[in-house]
N, C-alpha and C positions, 0 to 999 in steps of 0.2 A: 587532865592529869589526875588522878586521884591518888590518892595516897593511905597505908591501913596502919590503924592505932591499936595493937595488939595489947596494949598493959591493960593488969588486971583481969586479964582475962574474957573483954570486951572486943570486939570489934566495930569499930567506926570509920567512915570514910570522909575525911577532907580536902578540899580542893585546893592542890599546888598550883598557884598561878605558874604561866607560860611567861617565861623572862620577855617583856613586850622587846628589850632590843634584840633578842636573839629570833624571834617572830620575823619582826621588819629584816633584819640580815637574809633570813631563809629565804622571803617573798622576794626582796631584790635579787635574790642568786635565781632568781627561779625565771625560765619563759614566761608568757602571758598563756600559752598552751604550752603544758609539758609534753603529753603524750599525741603528739600530732597525728590525725589521719585522714584518711580521702573527704571523711564528711564534714572535717574543721574547713578544709581544701573548698568543698564544692559549697558552702553557707559563705564561705569570703567572697569568692567569685561571684554569686549570686548578688551580694550586697553591691560589690565595685560593677556589675551590670547593670543593677536598677538604676544607681545614684552618681553615676560618674558618665557622662556623655561620653567623653574623649577613652575612656575607657572601652565602651563599649565600639564605638565607632572602630576602635585600632583590633578588638576582640572578631568583631563581623569580619573585616578587611583578612583578617589571615584567616579566618574562616572560612572563606570564599569569595572574598574579592569584592570592591567596590564598597563605596562608604554614601552612598545615595540611597537611606533604606529609614523607614520609619518604625522604632521599636514598639514591639505589640507586646512583651512581656517576657519574662525567663523565670523559670520552676526548677526545681528540686526533687529529685526522687518521683519520676514521673513511672507507673506501672503499666503493662499489660500481659497477658497471658505468655509473650517469650521473655521477661522481666524488667531490670528498670535500666530507666535513663537518668544518668546522675544530673544533668541539667538539662531540659530544654530550653533554645532560646528560640523565639518567632520574632518575626520583624517581616514587614511586607515592603516589596521593592515600588520603584517609579512606577512599573506596570500593574499595578495592584494585585501581584501575587504574593501570597503569604507563605514564607519559607522557613524551615525549622531546621536549627543547628544540635543536632543529636549529639550530645557531648558524654564523652566517656572518661571519667577521672581516674588517672594511675600516678601514685606515689611507687610502691616497690610490691606491691601484690603481682600474681601471676594471672593472665589473663582464662577467663573459665572458656567451656569448651564453646567454639561458635558464636564468643562474643559479638565478635563483630559484624558477622552474617545476622546475631538476633539484632541487635540494634539498628543493622539496615531494615530487616523486616518489620520494628515498632515503628520506622519512618512509615513503609509501605501502609502499614495499618493506622496512619494518621491521615491519609489522604481524603481529603475533604474538610479536614480540620484546617489542612493546610495543602497546598497546590505542589508545593517541591520541597527536599529534602537534602542534608548533606550529613553526613558523619564527622565526628569528629574525634580523634583521640589529644586529649590535655595533658599532658604529665613534662619529670624532668628531661632534660636532651638527651641524656643516655639512657633513659629509656625508651622513648619517642623515636631516635632518629633510624636505629637499627628496623623498627616495627615499619617505619615509611616507607622502607626498599620492597616491604610484602605487597605494599597497593590493598592492605585491609580497609582502611578505612581512607575516603574523603579528603582529608585535609588532619593535619599535627599540628598544632600549637603547644610551643613548649612553657614551660613555667619560669625559664629565664626570659624569655620575649614579654610572658605577659609581667613579669618583674620590672623591665624596663621601660614597657608602656606607664607603669602607675609613678616610678620613681619621677617621671616628667609631669605627669598628670596633676601635679601640686592640690591633688586633695588631701583633706585633714587625715583620713584616714588611710593615705596610698603608704608609709612608712610602713604601720603595720602590717598591711597584706605583703608587704614586699618582703619582713621579716620572717612573716610565716613561710613564703613561697621559696625563700633561701633557705631556711628550715628542713622543708620538705625536698629539697633538693641534698641535701647533704644526710637525709637520713638514707635515698636512695642509695647515695656513692656508698654508704659506710655498709653495705651488705643488700640493699634490695635484688630485686629478679631484675638480671641484665639480660636482655633478649637478645638472639644471637640468630641471626638468616641462615648460617650453615649448619644450626643443630633444627631449625624449623624445618629447611628443605630435608635434613633426614628423619626425621620422625615422620614427615610427611610421605617418604619414600617408605617406612617402614611398614606405616598402614598401607599403604596401597600393597604393597605384598602380602600383608596377614589377609586382606579382603581377597585376593585374586588366587594363593593357594592354599588358605588355611579362615574358610569364613565360618567355620564353624566353631570359632576359637572364642566369638562374641566378644571382641576388645572393647574396653570403655572408649569415648571420645576423649581426643588430647585437645589442650588449647591449640587455637590457632596458629598461636607465636610462641614458638621455646624459648629455652635460656639456656645458658650456659651447664646450668645443674638438670641433668637429664628426668625426665618422670619415671617413673615405672610405670611402664602399661600393666593392666589389670585386666584380665581374661575371665569368661564362664558369670558372663553377667545373665540373671536370670536362673542359672544352673546351680548356684551354690549359695549357701545360709547367708544372712547379710554379715555376721561377723568372719566369716570363713573368705581369704585375700589368695587368690590365685595371682602373683606376680611374678613379672619380668627385672631384676633389677641391675641393669645392662654395665654398670661401671662395674661391681662387687661380681659380674658372672655366674649368675645363680637364676632359680627359676625356683619356685615355691608354694605351697601352700603357707599360708600363716594363719595359727587358730588364736584366735584373740580371747586374754584373760584365762589362757586353758594352761595349765603346768606341764614342762618338757618330760618330767617322770611319768607325767599321767597318759599323756600322747603316745609317749615313746612303749611304757606298757602294752595299751593297745593295738599299737600297728605294728612293734616291732619284728620282723618275721614274714609280714606281709606282703612287702612293698620290695619290687623289684632290685638289683642290684644298683649301686650309686646315687639312691636314695636317703637322705642325709638329714638327723634331728639336728636342731637348733635350739638355743636358747637366742629368745628374744623379748627379753621384758618387757612389760607384763605378760608376753604372749608365749609361744612355741609355734615351731616350723618344721615343716618334711620340706627339703631344698636337695636340688642337683645344681652341680656346676657345668656352666656354657661358657663355650669363649667369651670373654669383655668385649665390650664395644664402646666406640670413641664417637660420640654424635657428631665431633669438631671435625673429624675426620671423616673423606671421602666414603660414600654410601657400598660403592658396588664392589671394591676387596672385602667388606664386611658382610656380604650377604648370606655366605654360606653359615658365618657365626650366628646371624639372624634367621635363618631357617633352623638349626641346631636348637635354638632358644626356643624357638613355635611348634617345633614337635617335641619339646620336653613338656610346654606346656599342656600340649596335647595330650601328651601319655599321664599324667595326672588327673585331666577329665576321664582318660576314659579309667582311672583308676577309683573315681572319685564315689561310686555305687558300692565299692568295697571297704573304703575308708570308710565312708558314711556309715556302713551295716557293722564295721569290726569296731568305730568308737561310740557307737548307740547316739547318732545324733539323728532328730527327727527326720520329714521331710525334706529334703532341698530347700524349701521358701520359709521354711522356718529359722528362727534362731539355733546356731550351731552347738550351743550349750545342748550339752545330754543331756536326757529324763532327769539324771538322779541330781541332787543338789549340790553338790560341790565336783568341781573339775570333771574326770573319769574315773567311774568308778572301775 
C-alpha cells in the first residue's frame, strides 16, 4: 500500500506497512483454494491417483469394477481433434490388456454439445495405445445421479464417494483433498447446474420435432443433458452474421433477433414499418432485439401437450429467417457471413 505526500507542492510515495496481525487473520480466514474450479479438482485427483495405492484401487473399482490391475499412469488435459479429456487413467488388467478410463470432471458447469459422445470417440481414437476403454463422469452426487439415468456415461463416480475413500486412506494429504471435494460439493449445491431427466427428454423431443418438420432452421446443437434452467435454442447457424442471434426464449414466450451492441433507437429507426404486425422492438442492454410473442414452454412438464406451442415458436423463427434479407438490407448490414455491424462507424446511421 502506498501513501501520497502532497505537502509543499511535492508528490512522493511512501510504503505504509500492512499490519502483520491483520494479514495473518485474513489468511487464516481464507480457504487454501479460494475460487475452486474443475482444474483444481483435476490436479488433486491426479496427485491422489499417483500417490495413494488405496485411492487408486478404489477409483478403478468404482469406474470399471475389479481391483486386480497394474497402474500404468494418469494424465491431465489430454487433447485430440474431438476435444479434451480432463483425466485419462491407464491400467493393465491380468490378461495383459491395457484399459483407459476417460474421466470427465464436473462441479457445476453445463455439458457441452455431444460431450459424452466426443469423450467416447476419444476412447475409440486411442485404440492401439489401449485395448479397451470406459467413459467416466466424476461429479458431486446431486449433479451426477440424474445424469446416470441417461446412460450417456459408462460409469459415474461421485465426489462424496471419493472423499469417503480418502478419509479412510490415512494419507498425509487426504484431509486437504477431502476439504476441497467438500467445497466443490457445496459450490454445486449453492447454484450450480442441476441436471434434469425430464428437461433432457423434453429438449431431445424438441430437437427431433425441429429436424422432422423445420429442417431449414439450422438449429445449433444442445447439450446431451439439460437442467432445470432451460437453454435458449438458436437458429440460422451459417445464415446470420456472428453478432446477430435468432433465439427462442421458451419460458419468456419469445422468439427474436438480437443485434449485439446496437442501440434500440437506431434499430427502430431503420426497421420500423418494415416488419409484419406482431414484431416488437425491445431494449436488451447493451443490445437491441426484435421479438414476437409465442406461447411459453415448461420443459419440466410433458412434451405432447406443448407440441403446438413449439410449432408456433418454430414457425416464428422461420418467419424471422424469411424476413432476414429485408432486415439486412434496411439495416445496412454487410453480407450474411460478415460482422452484423453496419458499414458506418457507430450504430445504424
